[in-house]
C-alpha positions in Angstrom: -2.0 1.0 10.3 -2.7 -0.5 6.7 -4.4 1.7 4.0 -7.8 -0.3 3.4 -9.0 -1.1 0.0 -12.5 -2.3 -1.1 -12.8 -5.7 -2.4 -15.6 -6.9 -4.7 -17.2 -9.1 -1.8 -17.2 -6.0 0.7 -19.4 -4.1 -2.0 -23.1 -4.1 -0.7 -25.3 -2.7 -3.8 -28.8 -1.5 -2.9 -31.6 0.1 -4.9 -33.1 3.6 -4.0 -35.8 5.7 -5.5 -35.5 9.2 -5.5 -38.7 11.4 -6.4 -37.4 14.6 -8.4 -40.8 16.5 -8.5 -39.9 20.2 -7.1 -36.1 19.5 -6.5 -33.4 21.8 -8.0 -31.7 20.3 -10.8 -28.1 20.8 -9.4 -28.8 19.7 -6.1 -30.7 16.7 -7.2 -27.7 15.7 -9.7 -25.1 16.1 -6.9 -26.8 13.7 -4.2 -27.7 11.3 -7.1 -24.2 11.4 -8.2 -22.9 10.8 -4.6 -25.2 7.6 -4.5 -23.7 6.7 -7.6 -20.2 6.7 -6.6 -20.6 5.5 -3.2 -19.3 8.3 -1.1 -21.8 7.9 1.6 -20.1 4.7 2.5 -16.9 4.3 4.9 -15.4 2.0 2.3 -15.4 4.5 -0.4 -12.3 4.5 -2.6 -12.0 7.1 -5.6 -10.5 4.1 -7.9 -13.5 1.8 -7.2 -17.2 1.5 -8.0 -18.7 1.3 -4.3 -22.0 2.9 -5.2 -25.7 1.9 -5.4 -28.3 2.0 -8.4 -30.5 5.0 -8.1 -34.0 5.4 -9.9 -35.1 8.9 -10.4 -38.8 9.4 -10.9 -40.9 12.7 -11.7 -38.1 14.1 -13.8 -40.2 16.6 -15.5 -40.9 18.3 -12.0 -37.2 19.6 -11.8 -37.0 23.1 -11.7 -33.8 25.7 -12.2 -32.8 28.4 -10.0 -32.7 32.2 -11.3 -33.2 32.9 -14.8 -31.3 29.4 -15.9 -34.6 27.8 -17.3 -34.6 30.5 -20.0 -30.7 31.4 -20.5 -29.3 28.1 -19.8 -28.3 26.2 -23.3 -28.0 22.5 -23.8 -25.1 21.8 -26.6 -24.6 19.0 -28.6 -22.4 18.1 -31.5 -22.6 15.4 -34.1 -18.7 15.5 -34.8 -19.2 16.9 -38.2 -18.3 20.4 -39.3 -21.6 22.5 -38.6 -23.0 19.7 -36.4 -23.4 21.9 -33.3 -26.8 22.1 -32.0 -27.9 24.2 -28.7 -31.2 24.0 -27.4 -32.6 26.3 -23.9 -33.6 24.1 -21.2 -37.2 25.7 -21.4 -37.5 23.3 -24.4 -35.4 20.6 -22.9 -37.5 20.2 -19.8 -40.6 20.1 -21.7 -39.6 17.5 -24.3 -36.9 15.4 -22.9 -36.6 16.1 -18.9 -34.9 12.7 -18.3 -32.1 13.8 -20.6 -31.7 17.0 -18.4 -31.1 15.0 -15.5 -28.7 12.3 -16.9 -26.7 15.3 -18.3 -26.4 17.0 -15.0 -25.6 13.8 -13.2 -22.7 12.6 -15.8 -21.0 16.1 -15.4 -20.6 15.2 -11.6 -19.0 11.7 -12.2 -15.1 11.0 -13.3 -14.7 11.4 -17.2 -13.3 8.0 -17.6 -14.2 4.3 -17.8 -15.3 4.3 -14.3 -17.3 7.2 -14.8 -19.2 5.2 -17.4 -19.7 2.2 -15.3 -21.3 4.4 -12.8 -23.6 6.1 -15.1 -25.0 2.8 -16.0 -26.5 2.4 -12.7 -28.8 5.4 -13.1 -32.4 4.8 -14.6 -34.5 8.4 -14.8 -37.9 8.5 -15.8 -40.5 11.4 -16.5 -43.1 10.1 -14.7 -43.9 8.1 -11.4 -43.8 4.5 -12.7 -40.6 2.6 -13.4 -40.2 -1.1 -14.1 -37.8 -1.9 -11.3 -40.1 -3.5 -8.6 -38.6 -6.7 -8.9 -35.3 -5.1 -7.1 -37.4 -3.6 -4.2 -35.8 -0.1 -4.2 -36.0 1.7 -1.1 -37.5 5.1 -1.6 -35.0 8.1 -0.4 -35.7 11.8 0.2 -33.2 14.2 -1.2 -30.4 15.0 1.1 -31.1 11.7 3.5 -28.3 9.6 4.3 -29.1 6.0 3.6 -28.4 3.3 6.1 -25.2 1.3 5.4 -24.9 -2.2 7.0 -21.2 -2.4 6.8 -18.8 -5.4 6.4 -19.7 -8.8 7.9 -18.4 -9.4 11.5 -14.9 -10.9 11.9 -14.3 -14.1 13.7 -12.4 -13.4 17.0 -8.6 -14.5 16.4 -7.7 -17.7 18.2 -5.9 -17.5 21.5 -1.9 -17.9 21.1 -0.8 -21.2 22.4 1.6 -21.5 25.3 5.4 -21.9 23.8 7.1 -25.1 25.6 9.6 -24.3 28.2 13.2 -24.1 26.5 15.8 -26.8 28.0 18.9 -25.4 29.2 21.5 -26.0 26.9 24.7 -27.7 28.2 28.1 -25.5 28.3 30.9 -26.8 26.3 34.1 -26.9 27.9 36.5 -24.1 27.1 39.5 -24.6 24.6 43.0 -24.6 26.0 43.9 -21.5 24.0 40.8 -19.6 24.5 40.5 -16.7 27.2 37.5 -18.0 28.7 39.5 -20.2 31.4 40.5 -19.3 35.1 43.4 -17.1 35.8 45.5 -19.9 37.2 44.9 -22.2 33.9 46.0 -18.9 31.7 49.2 -18.4 33.7 50.1 -22.0 33.5 49.7 -21.8 29.7 51.8 -19.0 29.5 54.7 -20.1 31.4 54.6 -23.5 29.1 54.9 -20.7 26.1 57.7 -19.2 27.7 59.7 -22.1 28.3 59.2 -23.4 24.8 60.5 -20.0 23.7 63.5 -20.0 25.7 64.6 -23.6 24.4 64.2 -22.7 20.7 66.6 -19.7 21.6 69.1 -21.9 23.0 69.0 -24.7 20.3 69.5 -21.6 17.9 72.6 -20.2 19.5 74.3 -23.7 19.9 73.9 -24.4 16.2 75.4 -21.0 15.7 78.5 -21.8 17.6 78.8 -25.3 16.1 78.6 -23.7 12.7 81.5 -21.1 13.4 84.6 -23.2 13.1 83.3 -24.4 9.7 83.1 -21.0 8.5 86.6 -20.2 9.7 88.0 -22.9 7.7 86.3 -21.8 4.3 87.6 -18.3 5.1 90.7 -17.1 2.9 94.2 -17.2 4.5 94.5 -13.6 4.3 91.6 -13.2 6.7 92.7 -15.7 9.2 96.4 -14.2 9.2 94.8 -10.8 10.0 92.4 -12.2 12.6 95.5 -14.2 14.5 97.6 -10.9 14.4 94.8 -8.8 16.0 94.6 -11.8 18.7 98.4 -11.6 19.3 
């Protein structure tokens, strides 16, 4: 099975409106981050931005659990020596509640260019009004799973065509020296080879006998005399 990788034409982006009135900040941030990343879709991939646009309204109505409203601190550094600024969330939620929601959501996204691209699809407003009416955002309750239409239906594959019948191939006659002939033909070929070998041996012995007298004439007289004595 091949690994699926989402393509730009496979990504369906929608707009959703989430009401933050009475929602816990951490729970709200986790649900919004899930929509921004697209983790609610079967085509989710950690290296791609498959998420939707999210509009958060009534940010001033978020709450913090326990004693975090008074003890939790928001830190900001200007980048210069002594530029650290700390503000408790009691003051931050009263003055800039949208910043508190954005910071919580940003902390749950990847810390790279992909995360910066995802956070750009988030819009947070302190009140109930927002300027995204033209996009027709759908209201979404906290914890609700939006419906996903999915990829377009694939066309049925064409039926395979019938292959033409293969023509019978004509067999070539076997070579005379090959082993594919009949036993009788192989026996005849072996007899011919044996007769040729015998004739070559006979010719070689006749040539040796004809050459023997010439060799005796060329031999020294002492060798011929010794040979005659042995024969007598």
